[in-house]
C-alpha positions as CSV (number, residue, x, y, z in Angstrom):
1,M,109.9,167.2,125.9
2,R,111.3,170.7,126.2
3,V,113.4,171.0,129.4
4,A,111.2,173.9,130.8
5,S,108.0,171.9,130.3
6,F,109.5,168.8,131.8
7,A,110.6,170.7,134.9
8,L,107.2,172.3,135.3
9,M,105.5,168.9,134.9
10,V,107.8,167.4,137.5
11,A,106.9,170.3,139.9
12,I,103.1,169.7,139.4
13,F,103.3,166.0,140.3
14,F,105.8,166.6,143.1
15,V,103.4,169.1,144.7
16,S,100.5,166.6,144.3
17,G,102.5,163.9,146.1
18,L,103.6,166.4,148.8
19,C,100.0,167.3,149.6
20,L,98.6,163.8,149.3
21,K,97.1,162.5,152.6
22,T,96.7,158.8,152.7
23,R,95.5,158.4,156.3
24,E,92.0,158.0,155.0
25,L,93.0,155.6,152.2
26,K,91.8,152.6,154.1
27,A,88.2,154.0,153.8
28,A,88.3,153.0,150.1
29,F,88.5,149.3,151.0
30,R,85.7,149.1,153.6
31,R,82.9,146.8,152.7
32,R,80.5,149.7,151.9
33,S,83.1,151.3,149.6
34,I,84.1,148.3,147.5
35,A,81.4,148.8,144.8
36,G,82.4,152.5,144.4
37,T,86.1,151.7,144.3
38,T,85.7,148.9,141.8
39,W,83.4,150.8,139.4
40,G,85.6,154.0,139.7
41,L,88.7,152.2,138.7
42,L,87.0,150.3,135.8
43,A,85.4,153.5,134.6
44,I,88.7,155.5,134.6
45,C,91.0,152.9,133.2
46,A,88.7,150.8,130.9
47,V,85.3,152.3,130.2
48,T,85.7,156.0,129.5
49,P,88.7,155.7,127.1
50,T,86.5,153.6,124.8
51,L,84.6,156.8,123.9
52,G,87.7,157.7,121.9
53,F,86.8,155.1,119.2
54,A,83.6,157.0,118.5
55,V,85.2,160.5,118.9
56,R,88.0,159.8,116.4
57,L,85.3,159.3,113.7
58,I,84.3,163.0,113.9
59,R,85.7,165.1,111.2
60,L,87.0,168.7,111.9
61,V,89.5,170.9,110.2
62,P,92.1,170.8,111.6
63,Q,91.7,167.2,112.7
64,E,94.2,167.6,115.4
65,Y,91.5,169.0,117.7
66,I,89.8,165.6,117.6
67,T,93.1,163.7,118.1
68,G,93.8,165.9,121.1
69,L,90.5,165.1,122.6
70,V,91.1,161.4,122.1
71,V,94.4,161.7,124.0
72,L,92.6,163.4,126.9
73,L,90.0,160.5,126.9
74,A,92.9,158.0,127.3
75,S,94.3,159.8,130.3
76,P,93.7,158.8,134.0
77,T,91.7,161.0,136.4
78,T,92.7,164.4,137.7
79,L,95.0,164.9,140.6
80,G,94.1,167.5,143.2
81,V,91.0,168.8,141.5
82,G,88.9,165.7,142.0
83,I,89.9,165.3,145.6
84,S,89.0,168.9,146.4
85,M,85.6,168.6,144.7
86,T,85.0,165.4,146.8
87,Q,85.8,167.3,150.0
88,R,83.3,170.1,149.0
89,S,80.6,167.6,148.2
90,R,81.1,165.9,151.6
91,G,82.0,162.7,149.9
92,N,84.4,159.9,150.8
93,V,87.8,161.6,150.6
94,G,89.6,158.3,151.2
95,L,88.0,156.8,148.2
96,A,88.8,159.8,146.1
97,I,92.5,159.5,147.1
98,A,92.5,155.8,146.3
99,L,91.0,156.4,142.8
100,T,93.5,159.2,142.1
101,V,96.6,157.3,143.3
102,I,95.7,153.9,141.8
103,S,94.4,155.1,138.4
104,N,97.4,157.4,137.9
105,A,99.9,154.6,138.8
106,V,98.1,152.1,136.5
107,G,97.7,154.8,133.9
108,V,101.5,155.0,133.4
109,A,101.3,151.6,131.8
110,I,97.7,151.6,130.4
111,M,97.6,155.0,128.8
112,P,100.3,154.3,126.2
113,L,98.4,151.2,125.2
114,W,95.2,153.1,124.7
115,L,97.0,155.7,122.6
116,Q,98.4,153.0,120.4
117,A,94.9,151.6,119.9
118,L,93.1,154.9,119.5
119,V,95.7,157.1,117.7
120,G,98.4,154.7,116.5
121,S,96.0,152.8,114.3
122,Q,95.3,156.1,112.3
123,R,98.7,157.8,112.3
124,A,102.3,156.8,113.2
125,L,103.3,157.8,116.7
126,A,106.4,160.0,116.9
127,K,107.9,157.7,119.7
128,P,107.3,154.1,120.6
129,V,105.1,153.0,123.5
130,P,107.9,151.9,125.8
131,A,109.4,155.4,125.5
132,L,106.1,156.9,126.5
133,I,105.8,154.6,129.5
134,A,109.3,155.6,130.6
135,K,108.6,159.3,130.1
136,L,105.3,159.1,132.1
137,T,107.1,157.2,134.8
138,V,109.9,159.8,135.1
139,S,107.9,163.0,134.7
140,N,104.6,161.9,136.5
141,F,104.9,158.9,138.7
142,V,108.4,159.3,140.2
143,P,107.8,163.0,141.3
144,T,104.6,162.0,143.0
145,L,106.3,159.2,144.9
146,V,109.1,161.6,145.9
147,G,106.7,164.2,147.2
148,K,104.7,161.6,149.1
149,A,107.9,160.0,150.5
150,L,109.0,163.4,151.8
151,R,105.7,163.9,153.5
152,E,105.8,160.5,155.2
153,L,109.5,160.8,156.2
154,S,109.1,164.2,157.7
155,P,105.7,164.1,159.5
156,K,106.6,166.9,161.8
157,R,108.0,169.4,159.2
158,A,107.2,168.6,155.6
159,A,103.6,167.4,156.2
160,P,102.5,170.3,158.4
161,W,104.2,172.8,156.1
162,A,102.4,171.3,153.1
163,D,99.1,171.4,154.9
164,R,99.5,175.0,156.0
165,N,100.6,176.1,152.5
166,K,98.3,173.9,150.5
167,P,96.5,176.9,148.9
168,R,99.8,178.5,147.8
169,L,101.1,175.2,146.5
170,G,97.8,174.8,144.6
171,V,98.4,178.2,143.0
172,L,102.0,177.2,142.2
173,S,100.8,174.0,140.5
174,N,98.1,175.8,138.5
175,L,100.7,178.4,137.5
176,C,103.0,175.7,136.2
177,L,100.2,174.1,134.3
178,A,99.3,177.5,132.8
179,V,102.9,178.0,131.6
180,I,102.9,174.5,130.0
181,I,99.7,175.3,128.2
182,L,101.0,178.6,126.9
183,Q,104.2,176.9,125.7
184,N,102.2,174.3,123.9
185,I,99.7,176.6,122.4
186,S,102.1,179.3,121.4
187,G,103.6,177.0,118.8
188,A,100.3,176.9,117.0
189,R,99.5,180.6,117.1
190,D,98.9,181.0,113.4
191,E,96.8,177.8,113.1
192,L,94.7,178.8,116.1
193,L,94.1,182.3,114.6
194,G,93.1,180.6,111.3
195,T,90.5,178.3,113.0
196,S,86.9,179.3,112.2
197,V,84.5,180.3,115.0
198,G,82.3,177.4,114.2
199,V,85.1,174.8,114.6
200,F,86.2,176.4,117.8
201,F,82.7,176.2,119.3
202,A,82.4,172.6,118.1
203,V,85.6,171.8,120.0
204,V,84.2,173.5,123.1
205,A,80.9,171.6,122.8
206,L,82.8,168.3,122.5
207,A,85.0,169.1,125.5
208,I,81.9,169.8,127.6
209,G,79.9,167.0,126.1
210,Y,82.3,164.1,126.9
211,H,82.2,165.2,130.6
212,A,78.4,165.4,130.6
213,L,78.2,161.9,129.1
214,F,80.6,160.5,131.7
215,L,78.6,162.0,134.5
216,A,75.4,160.5,133.1
217,V,76.9,157.0,132.6
218,N,78.6,156.9,136.0
219,W,75.6,158.3,137.8
220,A,73.4,155.5,136.3
221,A,76.0,152.8,137.1
222,L,76.5,153.9,140.7
223,A,72.8,154.2,141.3
224,L,72.3,150.7,139.9
225,L,75.0,149.4,142.2
226,R,73.3,151.2,145.2
227,V,76.5,152.8,146.2
228,P,76.1,154.9,149.5
229,A,76.0,158.7,149.1
230,P,79.5,159.6,150.2
231,E,81.1,156.9,148.0
232,F,78.7,157.8,145.2
233,A,80.0,161.3,145.2
234,A,83.7,160.3,145.2
235,S,83.3,157.8,142.4
236,L,81.1,160.0,140.3
237,I,83.5,162.9,140.4
238,L,86.7,161.0,139.9
239,A,85.4,158.6,137.3
240,S,84.0,161.5,135.2
241,Q,87.2,163.5,135.0
242,K,90.4,163.4,132.9
243,S,93.9,164.8,133.6
244,A,95.1,167.5,131.3
245,P,98.7,167.5,132.7
246,V,99.0,163.8,131.9
247,A,97.5,164.4,128.4
248,L,99.9,167.2,127.8
249,T,102.8,165.0,128.7
250,A,101.7,162.4,126.2
251,I,101.2,164.8,123.3
252,E,104.8,165.0,122.3
253,F,104.7,161.3,121.6
254,I,102.0,161.9,118.9
255,T,104.2,164.3,116.9
256,D,107.4,166.3,117.0
257,D,105.8,169.3,115.2
258,L,105.4,172.1,117.8
259,S,102.5,173.6,115.9
260,V,100.6,170.3,115.8
261,Q,101.3,169.8,119.5
262,G,99.7,173.2,120.2
263,L,96.6,172.2,118.3
264,L,96.4,168.9,120.2
265,A,96.7,170.8,123.5
266,V,93.6,172.9,122.9
267,P,90.9,170.3,123.6
268,C,92.9,169.1,126.7
269,V,92.8,172.6,128.1
270,L,89.1,173.1,127.3
271,G,88.3,169.7,128.8
272,Q,90.0,170.6,132.1
273,L,88.3,173.9,132.3
274,G,84.9,172.4,131.5
275,Q,85.3,169.9,134.3
276,V,86.1,172.6,136.8
277,F,83.2,174.9,135.8
278,M,80.7,172.0,135.6
279,G,82.0,170.6,138.9
280,H,80.8,173.5,141.1
281,P,77.1,173.0,140.7
282,I,77.5,169.2,140.8
283,T,79.5,169.2,144.0
284,A,77.0,171.6,145.6
285,A,74.1,169.3,144.6
286,L,75.9,166.3,146.0
287,G,76.7,168.1,149.2
288,R,73.1,169.0,149.7
289,R,72.0,165.5,149.1
290,I,74.6,164.0,151.5
291,A,73.7,166.6,154.2
292,R,70.1,165.8,153.8
293,D,70.8,162.1,154.2
294,E,73.0,162.7,157.2
295,E,70.2,164.8,158.9
296,E,67.6,162.0,158.2
297,E,70.0,159.4,159.5
298,G,70.5,161.6,162.6
299,R,66.8,161.9,163.2
300,R,66.3,158.1,162.8
301,A,69.1,157.5,165.3
302,E,67.5,160.0,167.7
303,V,64.2,158.2,167.4
304,E,65.8,154.9,167.9
305,R,67.6,156.2,171.0
306,E,64.4,157.6,172.4
307,G,62.6,154.3,171.7
308,A,65.3,152.3,173.4
309,A,65.2,154.7,176.4
310,A,61.4,154.4,176.6
311,A,61.7,150.6,176.4
312,A,64.3,150.5,179.1
313,V,62.1,152.7,181.4
314,A,59.1,150.4,180.7
315,A,61.1,147.3,181.4
316,A,62.4,148.8,184.7
317,G,58.8,149.7,185.6
318,D,57.6,146.2,184.9
319,A,60.5,144.7,186.9
320,E,59.6,147.1,189.8
321,A,56.0,146.1,189.6
322,A,56.8,142.5,189.6
323,A,59.1,142.9,192.6
324,D,56.3,144.7,194.5
325,G,53.9,141.9,193.6
326,G,56.3,139.4,194.9
327,V,56.7,141.2,198.2
328,D,52.9,141.5,198.6
329,A,52.5,137.8,197.9
330,A,55.2,136.9,200.4
331,V,53.6,139.1,203.1
332,A,50.2,137.5,202.4
333,V,51.7,134.0,202.7
334,A,53.5,135.0,205.9
335,G,50.3,136.4,207.3
336,G,48.3,133.2,206.5
337,G,50.9,131.1,208.3
338,R,50.7,133.2,211.4
339,G,46.8,132.9,211.4
340,G,46.9,129.1,211.0
341,G,49.4,128.8,213.7
342,G,47.1,130.8,216.0
343,R,44.2,128.5,215.3
344,G,46.3,125.4,215.8
345,G,47.5,126.7,219.1
346,G,43.9,127.4,220.2
347,G,42.9,123.8,219.4
348,E,45.8,122.4,221.3
349,R,44.9,124.6,224.3
350,A,41.2,123.5,224.1
351,G,42.3,119.8,223.9
352,A,44.4,120.3,227.0
353,L,41.5,121.8,228.9
354,D,39.3,119.0,227.8
355,G,41.9,116.5,229.0
356,V,41.9,118.3,232.4
357,S,38.2,118.7,232.7
358,G,37.6,115.0,231.8
359,P,39.3,113.5,234.7
360,A,37.9,116.1,237.0
361,A,34.5,115.2,236.0
362,A,35.1,111.6,236.6
363,K,36.2,112.4,240.1
């Protein structure tokens, strides 16, 4: 990898680690999130790369466009883009962070194996798989860890600074990616200019089509698993995206020819752009759905609270009525006792008089 491209790639992943918040990471492992987490990781690391076996059968001239798309399909999910889209869609951000971190960490080891199976079976790779694993570790994984470590070790300085300047850091990261893209594509200037309009639009259609297919498959799987709406949004977005920066890192292991590397980079760039443009209406639709569900849940909770309050009032009224009834019964019993006592006393007095009158009469 050229030194400038390597430095820019390190900067991209360092910024991603510096801006990575993991306080919400535990939300990915709650009971309600397990299905979304499991499917998301399987889709990113095992399911979506298999599309490359079908894509590589397509024939275009130059064929490097197809190979570049296969490299993109073998990549893990995006870094900051997917998390930002999840936030806009009101989804589970903790789950989005978990899918991003885990899939990119695992991808360092899995992606080279996918490239060997998808590309290495058709053409000799310029460098061996262990070299690609080492390069992905140094250029992608380690800078992310360093950025995240700096954030955690300096919670009063680095973390607040990164949060305040996150838009500027995002612009810097995108600028670095743009320079890398230009460096890659510039080497294939003549080949790009020689590409027919029909072939170019075919590449655009394929770059958009794979993302649409991933969205459809993941939507159906998550609906079948009955994943709750916030987790549904996070898993759908992250499991349907692929990382162009990671793909661009891997391209040099396909060939040492700079012009071929430029052609391989084209579908990676188009795929990333397609994901961003298609993501806006999708996140808006998901956000409306989640907001509607939250409103309905709020109304149900309000009805339940009102029902509970009414039941409590009714129970209090019944208890008061029962208490009043008990008091009346006690008063009635007490009154009856006093009346009986009066009658008994009268009998005793009458008996006494009879006892007095009896002897008097005898006299």
